[in-house]
C-alpha positions in Angstrom: -0.1 0.4 -0.1 1.3 3.6 -0.8 1.8 6.4 1.7 -0.9 8.2 0.3 -3.4 5.5 1.1 -2.0 5.2 4.4 -2.5 8.8 5.2 -6.0 8.5 3.6 -7.1 5.8 6.0 -5.4 8.0 8.9 -7.7 11.0 7.8 -11.1 9.2 7.5 -10.2 8.0 11.4 -9.2 11.6 12.6 -11.2 13.1 15.1 -10.9 17.0 15.6 -12.1 17.0 19.4 -9.5 14.5 20.4 -6.9 16.2 18.3 -7.6 19.7 20.0 -7.3 17.2 23.6 -4.1 16.0 22.3 -2.4 18.8 21.3 -2.9 20.2 24.7 -1.9 16.7 26.6 1.6 16.7 24.4 2.2 20.2 25.0 2.4 21.7 21.4 1.8 25.2 22.4 4.3 28.0 22.0 7.5 27.3 24.1 6.2 24.1 25.1 8.5 20.9 24.2 6.3 19.9 21.5 5.9 23.3 20.0 4.2 22.8 16.6 3.3 19.1 16.5 0.5 18.3 14.6 -2.6 15.7 15.8 -5.3 14.0 14.0 -7.1 12.6 16.9 -6.5 9.0 16.0 -6.2 6.6 19.0 -3.3 4.4 20.1 -5.6 1.1 19.9 -6.3 2.2 16.2 -2.8 2.9 14.9 -1.9 -0.7 16.4 -4.7 -2.3 14.4 -3.3 -0.2 11.4 0.2 -0.9 12.1 -0.7 -4.7 12.1 -2.6 -4.2 8.6 0.6 -2.4 7.1 3.4 -4.0 8.5 4.5 -5.2 5.0 5.2 -1.9 3.5 8.5 -0.9 2.5 11.1 0.3 4.5 11.2 3.8 2.8 7.7 4.0 3.1 7.7 3.4 6.9 10.5 6.0 6.9 8.5 8.5 4.8 5.6 8.3 7.6 7.7 8.7 10.6 9.8 12.0 8.8 6.0 13.3 8.8 5.1 16.2 10.4 1.7 14.4 12.1 2.0 12.9 15.2 -0.1 10.1 14.4 2.0 9.3 11.0 5.1 9.4 13.3 3.6 7.0 15.9 2.3 4.7 12.9 5.5 4.3 11.3 7.1 3.4 14.6 4.7 0.8 15.4 5.4 -0.5 11.9 9.2 -0.6 12.3 8.7 -3.0 16.1 7.0 -5.3 14.0 8.9 -5.5 11.0 12.1 -5.5 13.8 10.4 -8.6 15.2 10.0 -10.4 12.2 14.0 -9.6 10.8 16.8 -11.4 11.0 20.0 -9.5 12.4 20.8 -7.8 9.3 17.1 -6.5 9.2 17.4 -5.6 13.0 20.4 -3.7 12.5 19.1 -2.0 9.3 16.1 -1.0 11.6 18.2 -0.4 14.3 20.4 2.1 12.3 17.0 3.9 10.5 15.9 4.7 14.3 19.0 6.3 15.2 19.5 8.1 11.9 15.5 9.6 12.4 15.7 10.6 16.3 15.1 14.0 15.2 11.5 12.4 14.5 11.1 10.9 17.5 10.1 13.7 19.2 7.6 13.4 22.1 7.5 11.1 24.9 4.8 8.6 23.8 6.9 8.0 20.7 10.4 7.5 22.6 8.5 5.3 25.8 6.8 3.0 23.0 9.4 1.9 20.9 13.1 2.2 22.6 12.9 -0.5 24.4 12.0 -2.7 21.5 14.3 -1.8 18.9 17.5 0.2 20.5 17.4 -2.0 23.8 16.6 -5.3 22.3 19.5 -4.5 19.3 21.9 -3.9 22.0 21.3 -6.6 24.4 24.4 -8.5 23.6 26.3 -5.7 22.1 28.3 -2.6 23.0 26.2 0.0 24.7 28.1 3.2 24.3 25.7 4.5 21.9 23.4 5.2 24.8 25.9 7.2 26.7 26.5 9.2 23.7 22.5 9.6 23.7 22.6 10.4 27.3 24.8 13.2 27.0 22.8 14.9 23.9 21.7 18.2 23.6 18.6 16.8 22.4 15.9 16.3 25.1 14.6 13.2 23.2 17.8 11.3 22.7 18.4 11.9 26.3 14.8 10.0 27.1 15.7 7.5 24.3 18.9 6.5 25.8 17.7 5.8 30.0 14.1 4.2 28.2 16.4 1.6 25.8 17.8 0.3 29.2 14.0 -0.9 30.3 14.7 -4.0 28.3 17.8 -4.8 30.1 16.1 -4.3 33.2 13.4 -6.8 32.1 16.5 -8.8 31.7 17.7 -8.5 35.1 20.2 -6.3 33.8 20.8 -3.2 35.8 23.7 -1.4 35.6 23.4 0.6 32.7 20.0 1.9 33.9 22.2 3.1 36.8 25.1 4.4 35.1 22.9 6.7 32.7 20.7 8.1 36.1 23.7 9.4 37.2 24.3 11.1 33.7 21.1 12.7 34.3 21.1 13.6 37.5 21.5 17.1 37.0 19.5 17.2 33.6 17.1 20.2 33.7 14.1 18.4 32.5 11.0 17.2 33.9 10.9 14.9 31.0 14.0 13.3 32.1 13.6 13.7 35.7 9.9 11.5 35.6 11.9 8.7 32.9 15.0 8.4 35.1 12.5 8.2 38.2 10.3 5.4 36.3 13.4 3.3 35.4 14.6 3.4 38.9 11.4 1.8 40.1 11.5 -0.5 37.8 15.0 -1.7 39.0 13.6 -1.9 42.6 10.8 -4.0 41.1 13.5 -6.8 40.7 16.3 -6.1 42.9 15.1 -3.2 45.5 18.5 -3.6 47.0 20.3 -1.8 44.0 17.6 0.8 43.3 18.1 1.7 47.1 21.8 1.6 47.0 21.5 4.3 44.3 19.1 6.1 46.2 21.2 6.3 49.1 24.2 7.6 47.3 21.9 10.3 45.4 18.7 11.4 46.9 20.2 14.6 48.3 20.7 15.6 45.1 18.0 14.1 42.7 15.4 16.4 41.4 12.4 16.3 43.7 10.5 14.7 40.5 12.8 11.8 39.7 12.8 11.0 43.7 9.3 10.7 43.6 8.8 8.4 40.6 11.3 6.4 42.1 10.3 6.2 45.4 6.2 5.5 44.1 6.0 1.9 45.1 8.0 2.0 48.7 5.7 2.0 51.6 4.6 5.8 52.8 7.1 5.3 56.0 10.2 4.7 53.7 8.6 7.0 51.1 8.5 10.2 54.2 12.1 9.3 55.3 13.1 10.3 51.9 11.0 13.0 51.1 11.7 14.7 54.7 15.3 14.6 54.0 15.2 15.4 50.3 17.3 18.0 48.7 16.2 17.8 45.2 17.3 21.3 43.4 15.0 21.8 40.8 11.7 21.2 42.9 
């Protein structure tokens, strides 16, 4: 199916009221993190269904959709790339991994990152050198920094925590709330599997962690323990 036909299918499913809500939810206003992003109002369940329907399109067509100014077209492209990645041999997986890295400027909202990073970047790097994640963590791009930490979710799910912890250290002084939330979330996921590993990080860093990061990290702790961390909190940005 051509990209034009896929776009026609999406537009037949657009909902202007939902699009208005999504523009506010994803901070598309002037000066906000997703300034100018365009929404059609197509829901994620619909996009997942369409991804399965269009998963056999050519890679170049998926890339064309990924480079669209329309948010849902980019998300659809990424969902298609995940399906293609899962059905590929090692050579095909590497090709999709490299396409992803080459197009990070189009993976430019938190949902686009969160839905995809662990499934492509994390999975591909599970048995490979992971230095690219540290390069992304030091990037000037908010989204590349979020990709760096969210990619480690795949490692966490396989009980590998070192990269998450090291990248969390790199991002301790990050200024952006979306990074605070992402790092706190990943630390919480570490704690679900190895509470000792999470608390080792927290005991060393909780006084300098941004407050949002700390709150996300300790969200599942018993109230008494949460209170102790928060009373002693020295978060610099909250």
